[in-house]
C-alpha positions in Angstrom: -19.7 -0.6 22.9 -18.0 -3.7 21.7 -14.3 -3.5 20.8 -13.2 -5.6 17.9 -9.6 -5.6 16.6 -9.4 -6.8 12.9 -6.2 -5.1 11.9 -3.7 -7.9 12.6 -1.9 -7.4 9.3 -0.8 -4.0 10.7 0.3 -5.3 14.1 -0.7 -8.0 16.5 -1.5 -8.3 20.2 1.6 -9.4 22.1 1.4 -12.8 23.8 1.5 -12.9 27.6 4.5 -15.2 27.6 6.4 -12.8 25.4 5.7 -9.9 27.8 7.0 -11.8 30.8 10.1 -12.8 29.0 10.8 -9.2 28.0 10.3 -8.1 31.6 12.9 -10.5 32.8 15.3 -9.2 30.2 14.7 -5.6 31.3 15.0 -6.2 35.1 17.4 -9.1 35.5 19.6 -9.5 32.4 20.2 -5.9 31.5 23.9 -5.9 30.7 25.2 -4.8 27.4 25.7 -7.9 25.2 29.1 -6.5 24.1 30.5 -6.3 27.7 32.8 -9.0 28.9 31.6 -9.1 32.5 29.0 -11.6 33.7 26.0 -9.2 33.1 27.1 -8.7 29.5 27.8 -12.4 28.9 24.4 -13.4 30.1 22.8 -10.9 27.7 25.0 -12.1 24.8 24.2 -15.7 25.5 20.5 -14.9 25.3 20.9 -13.0 22.0 22.8 -15.9 20.5 20.3 -18.4 21.8 17.5 -16.4 20.0 19.6 -16.4 16.8 20.1 -20.2 17.0 16.4 -20.7 17.7 15.3 -18.8 14.6 17.9 -20.5 12.5 16.8 -24.0 13.7 13.1 -23.3 12.7 14.1 -21.9 9.3 16.8 -24.6 8.6 19.4 -21.8 8.3 22.8 -21.3 9.9 22.8 -19.0 12.9 25.3 -16.6 11.2 22.6 -16.0 8.5 20.2 -14.4 11.0 20.8 -10.7 11.5 18.6 -8.8 14.0 17.2 -5.5 12.8 14.6 -2.9 14.0 12.0 -4.6 11.7 11.0 -5.4 8.2 11.6 -2.0 6.7 15.2 -1.8 7.9 15.9 -5.3 6.7 14.5 -4.6 3.3 16.6 -1.5 3.0 19.7 -3.3 4.2 19.3 -6.0 1.6 18.3 -3.9 -1.4 20.9 -1.2 -0.8 23.6 -3.8 0.0 22.9 -5.7 -3.2 23.5 -2.6 -5.3 26.4 -1.2 -3.3 28.2 -4.4 -2.5 27.1 -7.1 -5.0 27.3 -5.3 -8.2 23.6 -5.4 -9.0 22.8 -3.3 -12.0 19.1 -4.3 -12.6 16.4 -4.6 -10.0 13.2 -6.4 -10.8 10.2 -6.0 -8.6 6.4 -5.3 -8.9 4.3 -2.2 -8.4 2.3 -3.8 -5.5 5.2 -4.4 -3.2 5.4 -2.8 0.3 6.7 0.8 0.1 9.8 -0.4 2.1 10.8 -2.1 -1.2 9.2 0.2 -3.7 10.6 3.4 -2.4 14.0 1.9 -1.8 14.1 0.6 -5.3 13.2 4.0 -6.7 15.8 5.7 -4.6 18.5 3.3 -5.8 17.6 3.9 -9.4 18.1 7.6 -8.8 21.2 7.4 -6.7 23.1 4.6 -8.6 21.5 4.7 -12.0 20.5 1.1 -11.9 17.7 -0.2 -14.2 14.4 -0.7 -12.5 11.9 -3.1 -14.0 8.4 -4.0 -12.8 7.1 -7.4 -13.7 3.6 -7.6 -15.2 0.7 -8.7 -13.0 -2.4 -10.6 -13.9 -5.9 -9.3 -13.1 -5.7 -10.7 -9.6 -2.3 -9.2 -8.8 0.0 -12.2 -9.3 3.3 -11.8 -11.1 3.5 -13.0 -14.7 6.2 -15.7 -14.7 6.8 -15.5 -18.4 7.4 -11.7 -18.2 9.7 -12.3 -15.2 11.7 -14.8 -17.2 11.9 -12.4 -20.1 13.3 -9.7 -17.8 15.9 -12.1 -16.4 17.0 -13.1 -19.9 17.1 -9.5 -21.2 20.9 -8.9 -20.7 23.9 -10.1 -18.8 23.8 -7.5 -16.0 23.8 -8.6 -12.4 20.2 -8.8 -11.2 18.2 -8.8 -8.0 14.5 -9.9 -8.0 12.4 -8.6 -5.1 8.9 -10.0 -4.8 6.9 -10.4 -1.5 5.7 -13.8 -0.5 2.3 -12.6 0.9 1.0 -9.2 -0.2 0.2 -7.1 2.9 -3.0 -5.6 1.4 -4.7 -8.3 -0.8 -3.1 -11.4 0.7 -1.9 -13.0 -2.5 0.7 -15.7 -2.1 3.3 -16.1 -4.9 4.9 -19.4 -5.8 8.1 -18.5 -4.0 9.8 -21.8 -4.8 9.4 -21.6 -8.6 10.5 -17.9 -8.6 13.6 -18.7 -6.5 14.4 -21.6 -8.9 14.1 -19.3 -11.9 16.4 -16.7 -10.3 19.0 -19.4 -9.7 18.7 -20.6 -13.3 19.5 -17.1 -14.6 22.1 -16.2 -11.9 20.0 -13.5 -10.2 19.8 -12.8 -6.5 16.3 -13.3 -5.0 14.9 -11.3 -2.1 11.4 -11.8 -0.7 9.7 -9.5 1.8 8.3 -12.3 4.1 7.0 -10.0 6.8 3.4 -11.2 6.4 4.3 -14.8 6.2 7.2 -15.7 8.6 5.4 -16.7 11.8 2.4 -17.9 9.8 3.9 -20.5 7.4 6.6 -23.1 7.8 9.9 -22.3 6.2 12.9 -24.3 5.0 15.4 -21.9 3.4 17.4 -24.7 2.0 14.4 -25.8 0.0 13.1 -22.4 -0.9 16.6 -21.2 -2.0 16.0 -17.5 -1.6 19.1 -15.4 -0.9 17.4 -12.9 1.4 14.2 -12.9 3.5 12.9 -10.4 6.0 10.7 -10.6 9.1 9.1 -8.4 11.8 8.2 -9.7 15.3 5.0 -7.6 15.7 3.3 -9.5 12.9 3.3 -12.7 14.9 2.4 -11.5 18.4 5.9 -10.2 19.3 7.1 -6.7 20.2 7.4 -3.8 17.8 10.7 -2.4 16.8 12.5 -5.7 16.2 12.8 -8.1 13.3 15.5 -9.9 11.3 17.0 -10.4 7.9 18.0 -13.8 6.6 21.1 -13.3 4.5 22.5 -16.4 2.9 26.1 -17.2 3.7 28.8 -15.8 1.4 26.7 -13.5 -0.6 29.1 -10.6 0.1 26.7 -8.2 1.6 28.3 -5.6 3.9 27.3 -3.3 6.8 24.7 -0.6 6.2 25.2 0.9 9.7 28.8 1.5 10.8 30.2 1.6 14.3 30.8 -1.5 16.4 31.0 -5.1 15.2 27.5 -6.2 16.5 25.4 -8.6 14.4 28.4 -10.2 12.6 29.4 -6.7 11.4 26.2 -6.2 9.4 24.5 -3.8 11.9 26.5 -1.7 14.4 24.8 -0.6 17.6 23.9 -2.1 20.9 21.4 -4.9 20.4 17.8 -4.3 21.5 18.2 -7.2 23.9 14.7 -7.2 25.5 13.1 -7.0 22.0 15.2 -9.9 20.7 14.3 -12.2 23.5 10.6 -11.2 23.0 11.0 -12.0 19.3 12.4 -15.4 20.1 9.5 -16.2 22.5 6.9 -15.1 20.0 8.7 -17.1 17.2 8.7 -20.3 19.3 5.1 -20.0 20.2 4.1 -19.2 16.6 5.7 -22.3 15.3 5.0 -24.7 18.1 1.3 -23.9 17.8 1.3 -23.2 14.0 -1.1 -26.0 12.8 -3.6 -25.5 15.6 -3.7 -21.7 15.3 -3.6 -21.7 11.5 -6.7 -24.0 11.4 -8.5 -21.7 13.9 -7.7 -18.5 11.9 -8.5 -20.2 8.6 -11.9 -21.1 10.0 -12.5 -17.5 11.0 -11.7 -16.3 7.5 -14.0 -18.8 5.9 -16.8 -17.9 8.2 -16.3 -14.1 7.5 -16.3 -14.6 3.7 -19.4 -16.8 3.8 -21.4 -14.6 6.1 -20.4 -11.3 4.6 -21.4 -12.5 1.2 -24.8 -13.6 2.6 -25.3 -10.2 4.3 -24.0 -8.1 1.4 -24.1 -10.2 -1.8 -22.7 -7.4 -4.0 -19.4 -7.3 -2.0 -16.3 -8.3 -4.0 -13.0 -9.6 -2.7 -9.9 -7.8 -4.1 -7.0 -9.8 -5.5 -7.1 -13.4 -4.4 -8.1 -12.6 -0.8 -11.5 -14.4 -1.1 -9.7 -17.6 -2.2 -8.5 -19.7 0.7 -6.0 -21.6 -1.5 -4.5 -18.6 -3.3 -4.2 -16.1 -0.5 -3.0 -16.1 3.1 -5.4 -17.3 5.8 -4.9 -14.1 7.8 -6.7 -11.4 5.9 -9.4 -10.4 3.3 -9.6 -7.2 1.3 -13.3 -6.6 0.5 -14.8 -4.0 -1.9 -18.2 -2.9 -0.5 -21.2 -1.8 -2.6 -21.4 1.7 -1.2 -21.6 5.0 -3.0 -18.5 7.4 -2.9 -20.5 9.7 -0.6 -21.3 6.9 1.8 -17.8 5.5 1.6 -16.3 8.7 3.1 -18.1 7.9 6.4 -17.5 4.2 6.6 -14.2 4.0 8.5 -15.4 6.7 10.9 -18.6 4.7 11.4 -16.7 1.5 12.1 -14.4 3.3 14.5 -17.3 4.7 16.4 -18.7 1.2 16.7 -15.3 0.0 18.1 -14.1 -1.9 15.0 -10.5 -1.6 13.9 -9.6 -2.4 10.3 -7.6 -0.8 7.5 -8.3 1.1 4.3 -5.3 -0.2 2.4 -2.3 -0.9 4.7 -1.7 0.8 8.0 1.6 2.1 6.6 -0.4 4.4 4.5 -2.8 5.7 7.2 -3.3 9.4 7.0 -2.6 9.4 3.2 -5.4 10.5 0.9 -3.7 8.9 -2.1 -5.5 5.6 -1.7 -4.0 2.1 -2.1 -1.2 1.8 -4.6 -2.0 -1.9 -4.8 -5.6 -1.6 -5.6 -4.8 1.2 -8.1 -2.8 -1.3 -10.1 -5.7 -3.9 -10.1 -9.0 -2.1 -10.3 -10.7 0.2 -12.9 -11.5 3.8 -11.9 -15.1 3.1 -11.2 -14.3 0.3 -8.8 -11.7 2.4 -7.0 -14.5 4.7 -6.0 -16.1 2.0 -3.9 -14.7 1.5 -0.3 -12.2 -1.3 0.1 -11.4 -2.5 3.6 -8.8 -4.9 4.8 -9.9 -7.1 7.7 -7.2 -9.2 9.2 -7.6 -12.0 11.8 -5.7 -13.6 14.7 -6.1 -16.2 17.4 -7.5 -13.5 19.6 -10.6 -13.0 17.4 -13.9 -15.0 17.6 -16.9 -15.7 15.3 -19.0 -13.6 17.7 -16.8 -10.6 16.9 -17.2 -11.3 13.2 -21.0 -11.5 13.5 -20.9 -8.1 15.2 -18.8 -6.6 12.4 -21.0 -8.0 9.6 -24.0 -6.7 11.5 -22.6 -3.2 11.7 -21.8 -3.3 7.9 -25.3 -4.5 7.0 -26.9 -1.8 9.2 -24.7 0.8 7.6 -25.7 -0.4 4.1 -29.4 -0.2 5.0 -29.4 3.3 6.5 
């Protein structure tokens, strides 16, 4: 049986160079970064080197990079801190954000009584800029806008620069969950102008359990986890040193090889779209995922022309054939509620059809895609 992994939006294979770097950290430079002896100083130097590396690629200041356990913690840190420390009384987001943002926003509305607004979406799932502007103009309360750069289910890319500019114009803070885009797109935080960004290493061939928050200098955000003074006082606790150096190595590789790898993965996506449509002409791509200009090059979300009865067996059939993909996002696996993203975009009849997310990486090949499309076509015909 062939094994094909097309769930790279959930997590990615770790690069070999990252693994060897982490092994060195675990076996040779194992001191606590807060210790003053030579073992600790070596670890601390490596942590600060990683911070400077990331800051350099993002055109940020090293003090603006705060290491976390991943994107979910970073999103929570920023949203909760904005309400608790920055006086935010109104939070504006969308109904198709990652649950790390959606559930945090809902909890903050309950705990602190802040106003929570959802920006209108067009038929493809893109935020309505006129409605966003109307929400920003609504009153004089301190506001935070939180909109993800690349949607993790349908791949839509928002115009992050124009939204950031609009937020500045109306004096609002702007946070973007960039977990699906950092490591896949070049960034210049000085040009983008966002106040807060988040990233997770395992989305760009790094280890799980580590990520970072970009927090613009002088915003006034304070610690969410109390204890020691690690991470500039933002996040107490001994740093996950081996994961941080692994993140750095994956980050360097992602950006040093960005153009070549982006071209390769884009070609895979184009090939998959063209050949799937040829094999199953009635297939439809959700959101903007079938548009190479309007969506990320790393994934497609396709609605397949199968009956509800047949749809129930599809993921099981693909798994039996050695194919890994997602129904919605991996963060919802095990849930029978379906995709909250697609529920916002599709009518009831279309929701009954199976929608699958296939996400690609440099470790995939066209031969693998041929195999997947062949399995889908065979399933449709039987």
